C-alpha positions in Angstrom: 16.0 24.5 48.6 14.6 21.0 48.5 16.1 19.6 45.2 18.0 20.3 42.0 15.6 19.9 39.1 16.9 19.6 35.6 15.4 19.4 32.1 17.6 18.5 29.1 16.4 20.2 25.9 16.9 19.4 22.2 14.4 21.7 20.3 10.8 20.5 20.6 10.1 24.1 21.8 6.4 24.0 22.3 6.5 20.9 24.6 9.6 22.2 26.3 7.9 25.5 27.3 5.0 23.6 28.7 7.4 21.5 30.8 9.1 24.6 32.1 5.8 26.3 32.8 4.5 23.4 34.9 7.8 23.2 36.9 7.6 26.9 37.5 4.2 26.4 39.1 5.1 23.3 41.1 4.8 23.3 44.9 8.1 23.6 46.8 11.4 25.3 46.6 13.7 24.1 43.8 16.8 25.2 41.9 15.8 24.6 38.3 18.3 24.1 35.5 17.6 23.7 31.8 20.3 22.3 29.6 20.1 23.3 26.0 21.8 20.6 23.9 22.8 22.3 20.6 19.2 23.3 19.8 18.4 25.7 16.9 19.0 29.4 17.3 15.2 29.9 17.6 15.0 27.5 20.5 18.0 29.0 22.2 16.6 32.5 22.0 13.2 31.4 23.3 14.9 29.6 26.2 16.9 32.7 27.0 13.7 34.8 27.1 11.9 32.2 29.2 14.8 32.0 31.6 14.3 35.7 32.5 10.5 35.4 32.9 10.3 31.9 34.6 13.4 32.2 36.8 15.3 29.1 35.8 19.0 28.7 35.1 19.9 28.1 31.5 23.1 26.2 30.4 23.9 26.2 26.7 26.0 23.1 26.4 27.9 24.5 23.4 29.6 26.7 25.9 31.0 23.8 28.0 31.5 20.9 25.5 32.3 20.6 21.8 30.8 17.1 21.8 27.8 16.9 19.4 24.3 16.2 20.8 23.2 14.1 22.6 25.2 15.2 25.7 23.2 13.4 28.5 26.4 12.3 30.2 27.6 15.9 30.6 24.2 17.0 31.8 24.2 14.2 34.5 27.7 15.0 35.6 27.0 18.7 36.0 23.7 18.1 37.8 25.2 15.5 40.1 27.8 18.0 41.3 25.1 20.6 41.9 23.0 18.2 43.9 25.9 16.9 46.0 27.2 20.5 46.7 23.7 21.4 47.9 23.1 18.2 49.8 19.7 17.6 48.0 18.2 15.0 45.6 18.3 15.4 41.9 15.0 15.4 40.0 15.1 14.9 36.2 12.0 16.1 34.2 12.4 15.6 30.5 11.0 18.0 28.0 8.2 15.8 26.8 6.7 15.6 30.4 4.3 17.9 32.1 4.2 17.6 35.9 1.4 18.4 38.2 1.7 21.0 41.0 2.3 18.3 43.7 4.5 15.9 41.6 7.9 17.1 42.8 6.8 17.5 46.4 5.4 14.0 46.4 8.6 12.5 44.9 10.6 14.3 47.7 8.2 13.1 50.4 8.6 9.5 49.3 12.4 9.8 49.2 12.4 11.2 52.7 10.3 8.3 54.0 12.5 5.7 52.1 16.1 6.8 52.5 17.3 3.6 50.9 15.5 4.5 47.7 17.9 4.9 44.8 15.6 6.1 42.0 11.9 7.0 42.4 9.8 7.4 39.2 6.5 9.1 38.6 4.4 6.9 36.3 3.7 8.2 32.8 0.2 8.7 31.4 -1.2 9.8 28.1 -3.6 12.7 27.6 -6.5 10.2 28.4 -5.0 9.2 31.7 -3.8 5.8 30.7 -0.3 4.4 31.4 1.9 4.8 28.4 5.5 4.4 27.2 8.0 3.8 28.8 6.0 2.4 31.7 3.6 0.0 29.8 5.4 -2.7 31.7 3.7 -1.5 34.8 0.2 -1.0 33.4 -1.1 -4.3 35.0 -0.4 -3.1 38.5 -3.4 -3.7 40.7 -2.4 -1.5 43.5 -1.7 2.3 43.7 0.9 1.6 46.4 4.6 2.4 45.8 6.1 -0.5 43.9 9.6 -1.7 44.3 11.1 -2.8 41.0 14.3 -4.2 39.6 13.2 -3.2 36.2 14.8 -0.1 34.7 13.2 3.3 35.4 13.1 6.0 32.8 14.3 9.5 33.4 10.9 11.0 32.2 10.2 12.2 35.7 12.5 10.6 38.2 14.2 11.5 41.5 17.7 10.3 42.2 18.3 10.2 45.9 21.3 11.9 47.5 22.5 8.8 49.2 23.0 7.1 45.9 24.5 10.2 44.3 27.2 10.1 47.0 28.0 6.4 46.2 28.2 6.4 42.4 30.2 9.0 40.5 28.6 9.9 37.1 32.1 10.5 35.7 32.2 6.7 35.4 29.4 6.6 32.8 30.3 4.9 29.6 31.3 7.4 26.9 30.1 5.1 24.1 26.4 5.4 25.3 23.8 8.1 24.6 21.3 7.4 27.4 21.9 6.2 30.9 18.6 5.5 32.6 18.9 1.7 32.3 22.5 1.7 33.5 21.9 4.0 36.4 18.8 2.0 37.5 20.9 -1.2 37.5 23.8 0.5 39.3 21.5 1.6 42.1 20.3 -1.9 42.7 23.8 -3.3 42.4 24.9 -0.9 45.2 22.1 -2.0 47.5 19.5 0.6 46.9 15.8 0.0 46.0 14.1 1.6 43.0 10.4 2.5 43.1 7.7 3.4 40.6 4.8 5.4 42.1 1.5 4.3 40.4 -0.4 7.0 42.3 1.7 9.8 40.9 1.0 10.3 37.2 2.6 12.7 34.8 1.6 13.5 31.3 4.1 12.1 28.8 4.2 12.7 25.1 6.7 9.9 24.0 9.7 11.2 22.2 8.4 14.7 21.9 11.8 15.8 23.2 13.6 13.9 20.5 11.2 13.8 17.5 13.5 11.8 15.3 12.9 8.8 17.5 9.3 8.7 16.2 10.9 6.8 13.4 10.7 3.7 15.6 7.0 3.7 15.0 6.7 5.5 11.6 9.6 3.8 9.8 11.1 1.1 12.0 13.5 -0.1 9.3 15.1 3.3 9.0 15.1 3.7 12.8 17.0 0.4 13.4 19.3 1.2 10.4 20.3 4.4 12.2 20.6 2.6 15.5 22.7 -0.3 14.4 24.7 1.0 11.5 25.1 4.6 12.4 25.5 4.2 16.1 22.5 6.3 17.1 20.4 6.0 20.3 22.9 3.9 22.2 21.5 2.6 25.5 
């Protein structure tokens, strides 16, 4: 086994099944875990069926935590333990991302060549092949060479190297937050690791397809920021 691969899921069933299919076809030998975060009964049943046919491990988070969705901290903690026990990197592929056959293998190859890498991200593209959210900040890159960055990496399609996993315990993650990609990116740099974005390694990303309510940021920003600030949603 070369890596633990995980996908957190909150409904968005069609996109999720495409993510799962692509990972099932990826080159390499991986242990794949899908974390169902209090999705609907329809999604839960479909994931159970897909688990049998696609050969991934399914965790229904309702069975291990009573905390309401989102439960990204729990997912990261469980996944970190699995990766450390196996002595392999952790690769996160979110359910609005579709990898290519060589994506995971190339992430691993880079991590092997750069053992001081903390996080390594595949760059996100839209269906037309253009850099899109959350990596618009890298769209002006002139080179396709690996790019070291102190800017935060997203967990869209990201490898977290085993050396960093050994140094930072995810049980220390802040309970008051919902998402941890910014914090973990910063923590890796703080601990002396280097983070990289790989411009030559694109994945297809459908922004927020894994959490459709976040489309409010574009469709109704007033309502989105009301929910964020006054209802405590989407805490980064």
